[in-house]
KOLVORO-612626 format. One record per atom (N, C-alpha, C): x, y, z; residue in three letters; residue number from 1. Coordinates in pm, whole numbers, m for minus. Last residue first. Layout:
<pts>
c1,c2,c3,lumti,vexvo
X,Y,Z,Ala,NUM $
...
</pts>
This chain:
<pts>
c1,c2,c3,lumti,vexvo
3517,2667,m4724,Unk,74 $
3477,2809,m4718,Unk,74 $
3348,2829,m4648,Unk,74 $
3554,2400,m4770,Unk,73 $
3577,2448,m4634,Unk,73 $
3536,2594,m4617,Unk,73 $
3515,2380,m5043,Unk,72 $
3419,2316,m4956,Unk,72 $
3431,2369,m4812,Unk,72 $
3746,2505,m5136,Unk,71 $
3616,2566,m5162,Unk,71 $
3510,2510,m5067,Unk,71 $
3935,2316,m5055,Unk,70 $
3940,2451,m4999,Unk,70 $
3809,2524,m5019,Unk,70 $
3854,2103,m5217,Unk,69 $
3849,2089,m5070,Unk,69 $
3853,2227,m5004,Unk,69 $
3901,2211,m5468,Unk,68 $
3765,2172,m5432,Unk,68 $
3751,2158,m5281,Unk,68 $
4179,2243,m5458,Unk,67 $
4094,2361,m5469,Unk,67 $
3949,2330,m5432,Unk,67 $
4252,1968,m5444,Unk,66 $
4291,2062,m5339,Unk,66 $
4201,2186,m5340,Unk,66 $
4150,1870,m5687,Unk,65 $
4103,1817,m5559,Unk,65 $
4134,1912,m5444,Unk,65 $
4302,2021,m5869,Unk,64 $
4156,2033,m5869,Unk,64 $
4098,1982,m5737,Unk,64 $
4557,1927,m5808,Unk,63 $
4525,2068,m5787,Unk,63 $
4374,2089,m5782,Unk,63 $
4523,1663,m5892,Unk,62 $
4554,1691,m5751,Unk,62 $
4524,1837,m5718,Unk,62 $
4485,1703,m6163,Unk,61 $
4376,1648,m6084,Unk,61 $
4399,1672,m5936,Unk,61 $
4742,1796,m6226,Unk,60 $
4626,1882,m6250,Unk,60 $
4507,1835,m6168,Unk,60 $
4897,1575,m6165,Unk,59 $
4916,1696,m6085,Unk,59 $
4800,1794,m6106,Unk,59 $
4793,1395,m6358,Unk,58 $
4788,1362,m6215,Unk,58 $
4803,1489,m6130,Unk,58 $
4846,1509,m6602,Unk,57 $
4707,1491,m6563,Unk,57 $
4696,1465,m6413,Unk,57 $
5105,1758,m6604,Unk,56 $
5059,1620,m6608,Unk,56 $
4916,1610,m6558,Unk,56 $
5139,2034,m6577,Unk,55 $
5157,1972,m6708,Unk,55 $
5104,1829,m6715,Unk,55 $
4986,2310,m6440,Unk,54 $
5023,2171,m6414,Unk,54 $
5026,2097,m6547,Unk,54 $
4881,2538,m6546,Unk,53 $
5025,2533,m6524,Unk,53 $
5072,2391,m6499,Unk,53 $
4623,2614,m6652,Unk,52 $
4678,2479,m6668,Unk,52 $
4831,2478,m6655,Unk,52 $
4497,2847,m6592,Unk,51 $
4590,2850,m6705,Unk,51 $
4661,2718,m6727,Unk,51 $
4338,2781,m6372,Unk,50 $
4274,2837,m6491,Unk,50 $
4366,2833,m6613,Unk,50 $
4526,2698,m6184,Unk,49 $
4426,2604,m6234,Unk,49 $
4367,2653,m6365,Unk,49 $
4672,2930,m6138,Unk,48 $
4738,2809,m6184,Unk,48 $
4643,2706,m6241,Unk,48 $
4478,3108,m6037,Unk,47 $
4541,3132,m6167,Unk,47 $
4607,3006,m6222,Unk,47 $
4174,3055,m5907,Unk,46 $
4313,3016,m5886,Unk,46 $
4383,3019,m6022,Unk,46 $
3933,3096,m6021,Unk,45 $
3994,3212,m5956,Unk,45 $
4140,3183,m5922,Unk,45 $
3839,2857,m6106,Unk,44 $
3921,2932,m6201,Unk,44 $
3976,3061,m6143,Unk,44 $
3676,2779,m5896,Unk,43 $
3803,2709,m5916,Unk,43 $
3896,2790,m6007,Unk,43 $
3458,2949,m5940,Unk,42 $
3540,2969,m5819,Unk,42 $
3674,2897,m5831,Unk,42 $
3368,2837,m6179,Unk,41 $
3410,2977,m6176,Unk,41 $
3496,3006,m6055,Unk,41 $
3291,2588,m6089,Unk,40 $
3408,2597,m6177,Unk,40 $
3457,2741,m6188,Unk,40 $
3068,2674,m5936,Unk,39 $
3179,2603,m5873,Unk,39 $
3305,2613,m5960,Unk,39 $
2899,2779,m6131,Unk,38 $
2953,2869,m6028,Unk,38 $
3072,2805,m5958,Unk,38 $
2843,2541,m6272,Unk,37 $
2912,2651,m6339,Unk,37 $
2972,2749,m6238,Unk,37 $
2707,2397,m6072,Unk,36 $
2833,2345,m6126,Unk,36 $
2911,2456,m6195,Unk,36 $
2480,2557,m6032,Unk,35 $
2572,2530,m5921,Unk,35 $
2708,2484,m5971,Unk,35 $
2365,2538,m6289,Unk,34 $
2409,2667,m6238,Unk,34 $
2508,2649,m6123,Unk,34 $
2293,2270,m6295,Unk,33 $
2392,2321,m6392,Unk,33 $
2450,2453,m6344,Unk,33 $
2096,2269,m6096,Unk,32 $
2219,2191,m6078,Unk,32 $
2329,2240,m6171,Unk,32 $
1905,2433,m6219,Unk,31 $
1962,2474,m6091,Unk,31 $
2092,2399,m6064,Unk,31 $
1846,2276,m6444,Unk,30 $
1903,2409,m6463,Unk,30 $
1968,2458,m6334,Unk,30 $
1731,2054,m6324,Unk,29 $
1857,2038,m6397,Unk,29 $
1925,2172,m6417,Unk,29 $
1501,2183,m6222,Unk,28 $
1598,2121,m6130,Unk,28 $
1733,2101,m6197,Unk,28 $
1363,2261,m6452,Unk,27 $
1414,2364,m6361,Unk,27 $
1519,2307,m6264,Unk,27 $
1381,2155,m6772,Unk,26 $
1375,2103,m6636,Unk,26 $
1440,2205,m6542,Unk,26 $
1169,2295,m7025,Unk,25 $
1301,2267,m6969,Unk,25 $
1283,2224,m6825,Unk,25 $
990,2348,m7334,Unk,24 $
997,2303,m7195,Unk,24 $
1142,2280,m7153,Unk,24 $
981,2655,m7515,Unk,23 $
1012,2513,m7509,Unk,23 $
1022,2471,m7363,Unk,23 $
742,2880,m7623,Unk,22 $
829,2845,m7510,Unk,22 $
854,2694,m7511,Unk,22 $
703,3072,m7883,Unk,21 $
689,2930,m7853,Unk,21 $
790,2893,m7744,Unk,21 $
778,3340,m7866,Unk,20 $
637,3304,m7883,Unk,20 $
612,3160,m7844,Unk,20 $
1003,3486,m7630,Unk,19 $
976,3391,m7739,Unk,19 $
828,3356,m7745,Unk,19 $
1059,3640,m7412,Unk,18 $
991,3706,m7524,Unk,18 $
961,3610,m7640,Unk,18 $
1206,3494,m7233,Unk,17 $
1066,3519,m7200,Unk,17 $
989,3577,m7318,Unk,17 $
1416,3243,m7372,Unk,16 $
1388,3383,m7344,Unk,16 $
1238,3402,m7320,Unk,16 $
1427,2919,m7206,Unk,15 $
1418,3006,m7323,Unk,15 $
1392,3151,m7280,Unk,15 $
1672,2789,m6974,Unk,14 $
1536,2833,m7006,Unk,14 $
1535,2924,m7129,Unk,14 $
1887,2519,m7036,Unk,13 $
1878,2664,m7019,Unk,13 $
1737,2708,m7057,Unk,13 $
1857,2259,m7114,Unk,12 $
1857,2287,m6971,Unk,12 $
1840,2436,m6945,Unk,12 $
1740,2027,m7349,Unk,11 $
1773,2166,m7320,Unk,11 $
1758,2194,m7171,Unk,11 $
1899,1702,m7349,Unk,10 $
1780,1784,m7331,Unk,10 $
1821,1929,m7305,Unk,10 $
2035,1443,m7549,Unk,9 $
2056,1564,m7470,Unk,9 $
1926,1644,m7464,Unk,9 $
2037,1215,m7706,Unk,8 $
1948,1219,m7590,Unk,8 $
1966,1340,m7501,Unk,8 $
2170,1216,m7939,Unk,7 $
2238,1153,m7826,Unk,7 $
2155,1157,m7699,Unk,7 $
2004,1363,m8098,Unk,6 $
2020,1222,m8130,Unk,6 $
2088,1146,m8016,Unk,6 $
2046,1614,m7992,Unk,5 $
1917,1550,m7968,Unk,5 $
1924,1401,m7998,Unk,5 $
2302,1664,m8095,Unk,4 $
2282,1653,m7951,Unk,4 $
2151,1584,m7919,Unk,4 $
2239,1675,m8366,Unk,3 $
2335,1576,m8319,Unk,3 $
2323,1557,m8168,Unk,3 $
2070,1893,m8380,Unk,2 $
2012,1760,m8401,Unk,2 $
2108,1651,m8356,Unk,2 $
2246,2102,m8338,Unk,1 $
2143,2078,m8239,Unk,1 $
2086,1938,m8256,Unk,1 $
</pts>
């Protein structure tokens, strides 16, 4: 945790409600993080993307772009 703090990382996930000492967090960053995680979850529904069938970085990136465009059109 201290290595991340040394790099300037901030906690984004809210603490549990039952904690005595609530640490601060940015609600907007948490909402953005949630959107990104849900987006990658939708990308991983494509089996080829999730299992990295594409062997080269170029073809993997092309697959990611294609899936992102299809997700955007949904």
